Legacy VTK file of the C-alpha trace (Angstrom):
# vtk DataFile Version 3.0
C-alpha trace
ASCII
DATASET POLYDATA
POINTS 360 float
-44.836 -14.383 -57.536
-43.521 -17.075 -59.817
-40.103 -17.203 -60.256
-40.115 -18.233 -63.905
-37.776 -16.042 -65.521
-38.530 -16.213 -69.866
-36.255 -15.611 -72.481
-36.388 -14.249 -75.631
-38.690 -15.971 -78.008
-37.560 -15.599 -81.589
-38.816 -18.808 -83.126
-42.523 -18.048 -84.159
-43.843 -21.442 -83.425
-42.937 -21.415 -80.252
-45.981 -21.045 -77.456
-44.946 -18.526 -75.098
-45.158 -20.279 -71.615
-48.473 -20.046 -69.760
-46.337 -18.027 -66.838
-46.585 -14.752 -68.846
-50.370 -14.455 -69.156
-50.542 -15.602 -65.434
-47.780 -13.932 -63.480
-49.679 -10.914 -65.670
-52.729 -11.807 -64.629
-52.232 -11.410 -60.801
-50.469 -8.047 -60.984
-53.395 -6.903 -62.921
-56.129 -8.055 -60.423
-53.701 -7.412 -57.251
-53.470 -3.683 -59.007
-56.983 -3.473 -60.192
-58.210 -4.043 -56.023
-55.434 -1.588 -54.892
-56.900 1.212 -56.850
-60.651 0.621 -55.109
-61.890 -0.606 -59.040
-65.346 -1.994 -58.779
-66.845 -3.904 -62.279
-69.166 -2.230 -64.326
-66.543 -3.696 -66.561
-65.524 -7.333 -66.441
-61.288 -6.972 -66.555
-59.254 -8.802 -68.605
-57.668 -10.827 -65.343
-61.424 -12.163 -64.665
-62.093 -13.422 -68.057
-58.699 -14.368 -70.396
-56.714 -17.156 -69.659
-55.081 -17.346 -72.868
-54.244 -16.279 -76.321
-56.416 -16.798 -79.409
-53.834 -17.313 -82.073
-54.504 -13.996 -83.689
-52.952 -12.479 -80.316
-49.797 -14.448 -79.974
-48.184 -12.720 -82.712
-48.824 -8.810 -81.269
-48.373 -10.749 -77.049
-44.828 -12.090 -77.824
-43.667 -8.927 -80.045
-44.306 -7.172 -76.359
-42.208 -9.436 -74.861
-39.499 -9.321 -77.044
-39.914 -5.398 -76.734
-39.519 -6.406 -72.609
-36.339 -8.000 -73.635
-34.637 -5.882 -76.408
-35.119 -3.045 -73.193
-33.481 -5.828 -70.938
-36.268 -5.200 -68.181
-38.592 -8.101 -66.572
-41.740 -8.534 -67.195
-43.007 -8.283 -63.572
-40.985 -5.306 -63.394
-42.544 -3.982 -66.212
-46.642 -4.806 -65.601
-45.241 -2.902 -61.746
-44.176 -0.232 -63.149
-47.008 0.504 -65.723
-50.242 -1.080 -64.453
-50.825 0.952 -61.522
-51.051 4.541 -64.247
-53.376 3.459 -65.970
-57.001 4.435 -66.284
-59.851 2.129 -65.379
-61.071 1.188 -69.020
-57.593 -0.061 -69.716
-58.325 -2.662 -67.633
-60.515 -4.493 -70.451
-57.806 -5.847 -72.237
-53.979 -6.962 -71.372
-52.733 -5.452 -74.694
-54.180 -1.651 -73.786
-52.568 -2.557 -69.573
-49.141 -2.709 -71.846
-49.649 0.192 -73.837
-48.625 -1.717 -76.666
-50.027 1.283 -79.348
-48.661 3.797 -77.198
-45.471 6.169 -77.333
-45.259 5.305 -73.117
-42.339 2.917 -73.858
-40.100 6.077 -74.477
-40.057 7.034 -70.302
-39.366 2.939 -69.415
-36.456 3.267 -71.918
-35.598 6.422 -70.469
-35.528 4.920 -66.798
-34.115 1.885 -67.669
-30.848 3.663 -69.153
-30.619 5.852 -66.208
-31.106 2.794 -63.826
-28.261 0.694 -65.666
-29.582 -2.694 -65.270
-32.224 -4.780 -65.128
-31.623 -6.058 -61.527
-31.611 -2.144 -60.076
-35.472 -1.605 -61.512
-36.770 -4.918 -60.083
-35.587 -2.723 -56.889
-37.941 -0.275 -58.305
-40.469 -2.341 -58.701
-39.838 -3.843 -55.224
-40.192 -0.391 -53.308
-43.254 0.197 -55.322
-45.035 -3.092 -54.038
-44.451 -1.584 -50.645
-45.608 1.760 -50.901
-49.099 0.688 -52.361
-49.015 -2.039 -49.089
-48.479 1.095 -47.156
-50.925 3.015 -49.405
-53.624 0.821 -49.067
-53.838 0.638 -45.282
-53.760 4.452 -44.704
-56.400 5.428 -47.016
-57.738 2.089 -48.453
-56.496 2.587 -52.266
-53.339 3.161 -54.369
-52.330 6.769 -55.296
-50.840 6.421 -58.768
-52.260 8.521 -61.759
-50.826 8.932 -65.209
-51.786 12.305 -65.711
-49.692 13.203 -62.574
-46.944 11.686 -63.417
-45.906 11.247 -67.222
-44.116 14.565 -69.021
-42.495 15.341 -71.909
-38.741 14.336 -71.474
-37.324 18.560 -71.551
-34.039 16.640 -72.621
-35.588 15.415 -76.363
-36.249 17.453 -79.130
-38.851 14.918 -80.508
-41.652 14.309 -78.707
-40.650 11.480 -75.660
-42.019 10.870 -72.307
-40.591 10.923 -69.373
-41.318 9.762 -65.342
-39.551 12.360 -63.079
-40.935 10.618 -60.168
-39.325 7.364 -61.110
-35.827 8.611 -61.514
-35.914 10.463 -58.218
-36.908 7.479 -56.657
-34.334 5.530 -57.639
-32.111 8.176 -56.863
-33.444 7.943 -53.242
-32.595 4.351 -53.072
-29.649 4.558 -54.235
-28.795 7.516 -51.693
-30.544 5.223 -48.711
-28.014 2.597 -49.976
-24.707 5.149 -49.763
-25.992 6.101 -46.705
-26.155 2.080 -44.861
-29.991 2.734 -45.037
-32.390 0.140 -45.269
-34.747 0.725 -47.552
-37.535 -0.866 -46.361
-36.752 1.182 -43.220
-36.258 4.468 -44.655
-39.754 3.871 -46.634
-41.811 3.247 -43.332
-40.277 5.823 -41.440
-40.918 8.148 -43.892
-44.895 7.267 -45.229
-46.047 7.355 -41.325
-44.385 10.632 -40.836
-46.377 12.024 -44.349
-49.475 10.003 -42.722
-49.553 12.280 -39.871
-49.242 15.200 -41.470
-51.842 14.164 -43.847
-54.054 13.147 -41.207
-54.300 16.359 -39.278
-55.306 18.150 -42.218
-58.352 16.084 -43.084
-61.815 17.730 -43.703
-64.892 16.010 -43.924
-64.423 16.021 -47.591
-60.922 15.837 -48.003
-58.624 12.835 -46.975
-55.381 12.931 -49.140
-53.145 9.919 -49.689
-49.547 9.822 -49.837
-48.394 10.746 -52.968
-44.913 9.063 -54.307
-43.205 12.181 -55.435
-43.706 13.512 -51.224
-42.090 10.269 -49.942
-39.062 10.143 -52.354
-38.319 14.228 -52.760
-37.035 15.837 -50.320
-38.566 17.811 -47.786
-39.869 18.684 -44.135
-40.754 15.219 -43.768
-37.634 13.266 -44.373
-36.314 10.785 -41.184
-33.366 11.404 -39.448
-31.304 8.592 -41.433
-28.974 8.016 -38.220
-32.431 7.430 -36.415
-33.252 5.304 -38.721
-30.419 2.783 -39.025
-29.997 3.064 -35.128
-34.091 1.417 -35.559
-32.904 -0.689 -38.012
-29.962 -2.331 -36.602
-31.683 -2.709 -32.941
-31.532 -6.542 -31.679
-34.161 -5.257 -29.142
-36.275 -3.976 -31.840
-38.900 -7.245 -31.717
-39.206 -6.283 -28.114
-39.642 -2.716 -27.864
-42.382 -2.567 -30.727
-44.534 -4.977 -29.056
-44.653 -3.592 -25.293
-44.100 -0.032 -27.204
-40.656 0.669 -25.340
-38.977 4.110 -27.239
-35.693 2.964 -29.070
-33.753 5.516 -25.839
-35.017 2.590 -23.713
-31.612 0.721 -21.555
-31.765 -2.656 -21.019
-29.105 -2.201 -18.594
-28.272 -5.733 -17.816
-28.306 -7.161 -21.639
-31.557 -8.917 -20.629
-34.820 -8.792 -19.064
-37.032 -11.428 -17.437
-39.593 -12.965 -19.322
-43.139 -11.593 -19.473
-42.179 -8.434 -18.373
-44.746 -5.669 -18.403
-44.893 -2.724 -16.241
-46.790 -2.674 -12.918
-50.507 -2.934 -13.023
-50.996 0.253 -11.164
-48.655 2.473 -13.136
-50.384 4.496 -15.447
-47.537 5.888 -17.012
-46.518 5.578 -20.796
-44.200 2.701 -21.630
-42.415 5.237 -23.907
-41.493 7.195 -21.046
-39.645 4.808 -19.192
-35.440 4.789 -19.979
-33.902 1.839 -18.112
-35.018 -1.837 -17.777
-32.817 -3.924 -15.563
-32.642 -8.216 -15.963
-34.237 -7.828 -12.035
-37.585 -6.500 -13.847
-36.830 -2.769 -11.946
-37.326 -0.018 -14.291
-36.871 3.532 -14.133
-38.351 6.901 -15.946
-36.453 9.923 -16.712
-37.254 11.801 -13.708
-35.187 9.345 -11.348
-38.445 7.459 -10.066
-38.138 3.486 -10.499
-40.821 1.070 -9.972
-41.133 -3.156 -10.111
-42.373 -4.668 -13.543
-44.293 -7.720 -13.824
-42.733 -11.012 -15.271
-42.885 -14.792 -15.052
-42.945 -16.418 -12.606
-42.062 -13.949 -10.620
-43.092 -15.460 -6.945
-40.091 -16.377 -6.621
-37.429 -14.294 -8.256
-34.598 -16.824 -8.344
-37.229 -18.837 -11.252
-37.314 -15.868 -13.173
-36.019 -16.456 -17.159
-33.603 -13.544 -18.757
-34.599 -12.851 -22.219
-32.342 -11.559 -24.804
-32.745 -10.143 -27.992
-32.095 -14.328 -29.820
-34.377 -15.847 -27.713
-37.094 -13.231 -28.010
-39.165 -15.295 -30.321
-39.494 -18.666 -28.139
-41.130 -16.463 -25.852
-43.305 -13.515 -27.547
-46.357 -15.938 -27.709
-46.991 -15.956 -24.332
-45.663 -12.645 -23.228
-48.905 -11.318 -21.431
-50.260 -14.266 -20.865
-50.989 -13.183 -17.028
-51.574 -17.104 -15.490
-47.501 -17.298 -16.607
-46.520 -14.996 -13.099
-47.853 -17.858 -10.587
-46.725 -20.873 -12.503
-43.193 -22.363 -12.689
-40.730 -22.803 -15.503
-40.274 -25.310 -17.377
-36.561 -27.152 -16.730
-35.832 -26.665 -19.847
-35.996 -22.836 -19.759
-34.096 -22.879 -16.519
-31.475 -24.628 -17.809
-30.868 -22.998 -20.455
-31.930 -19.097 -19.705
-32.386 -19.009 -15.896
-31.046 -15.507 -14.468
-30.181 -17.513 -11.314
-29.119 -20.491 -12.820
-27.313 -23.222 -10.450
-29.877 -23.347 -7.879
-31.945 -26.298 -8.240
-31.462 -29.714 -10.656
-33.591 -31.437 -13.190
-35.621 -33.315 -10.824
-36.588 -29.337 -8.635
-34.450 -30.489 -6.140
-32.385 -27.469 -4.634
-28.921 -27.263 -4.662
-28.178 -24.300 -2.459
-28.766 -24.520 1.472
-32.351 -23.829 2.361
-33.566 -22.812 -1.184
-36.602 -25.236 -1.112
-37.424 -27.988 -3.695
-39.491 -27.038 -7.002
-42.134 -28.645 -9.665
-40.640 -28.353 -12.982
-44.113 -26.750 -15.430
-44.393 -29.547 -18.341
-43.669 -27.553 -21.511
LINES 1 361
360 0 1 2 3 4 5 6 7 8 9 10 11 12 13 14 15 16 17 18 19 20 21 22 23 24 25 26 27 28 29 30 31 32 33 34 35 36 37 38 39 40 41 42 43 44 45 46 47 48 49 50 51 52 53 54 55 56 57 58 59 60 61 62 63 64 65 66 67 68 69 70 71 72 73 74 75 76 77 78 79 80 81 82 83 84 85 86 87 88 89 90 91 92 93 94 95 96 97 98 99 100 101 102 103 104 105 106 107 108 109 110 111 112 113 114 115 116 117 118 119 120 121 122 123 124 125 126 127 128 129 130 131 132 133 134 135 136 137 138 139 140 141 142 143 144 145 146 147 148 149 150 151 152 153 154 155 156 157 158 159 160 161 162 163 164 165 166 167 168 169 170 171 172 173 174 175 176 177 178 179 180 181 182 183 184 185 186 187 188 189 190 191 192 193 194 195 196 197 198 199 200 201 202 203 204 205 206 207 208 209 210 211 212 213 214 215 216 217 218 219 220 221 222 223 224 225 226 227 228 229 230 231 232 233 234 235 236 237 238 239 240 241 242 243 244 245 246 247 248 249 250 251 252 253 254 255 256 257 258 259 260 261 262 263 264 265 266 267 268 269 270 271 272 273 274 275 276 277 278 279 280 281 282 283 284 285 286 287 288 289 290 291 292 293 294 295 296 297 298 299 300 301 302 303 304 305 306 307 308 309 310 311 312 313 314 315 316 317 318 319 320 321 322 323 324 325 326 327 328 329 330 331 332 333 334 335 336 337 338 339 340 341 342 343 344 345 346 347 348 349 350 351 352 353 354 355 356 357 358 359
């Protein structure tokens, strides 16, 4: 989204920046699509690109109210729009709840969170959560009637969204334990999705709800494991090859292009160790030799370490590299057995035959 940060508009003669409406339209359109709505009505974001003179004062007062609460307008929209019903998308004013007492729950949340920046953390969490919901069930699940309740702490009628409060409490808890929120969100969502998928019936397929995610329950991932995953330097390669996080890269590197042997029908998840020579082991102690690039001559093997993984992934599974030669740059910088040949491919040691380097 735009990086434009508007300030409070006090002068009635000031024309509001187009950024407000443009970004609100973007959020509205995105949420409309995420909720799976279809256009039997024409949503406001498809038809309104500017404000009529009579609407400016009303719109300005809404923006000023957001600034009075010290809430970024994009964060406000992210927290509010998903809760709105289909018909509310007729106008931006319906979506913003300009005639509703719903601003009370936003004020309560802002006081609980403590700062504008911390409110933005809730917004960032929600966008990632929405993407996971859409990937899992095709649309998001977040409804006003399931989330908004009277505030039990107040004697007058004010509203409260406990789940948003719990969400922020969970963010603080994870931060206190040094756990990346995104990593935890993915891990908890995956476990929750697996749990719900097992309960699917032909007529009922539940989505992971926000309360299911932020509440403490039996689906909580182990925080120590989440931290281990998030800080593992081999993470990219583990995920790429399907290796478990218990697999040990015993020598600190593996050959470029390494994969299990073609005639091995075991699961990569069960591999417990891989060496720089391309050998790998299972928990029962059995050892096999994997495939890797340039393996026709083991002295040409190129070592892959966490720092250079990104250079090699694109061609990693190209089996034609099994019998090719490396480039001189590959050998010069990343050879498992350096010092056997020079830039011209001439041998520097004993009877080792000369090589013709592949052109990069």
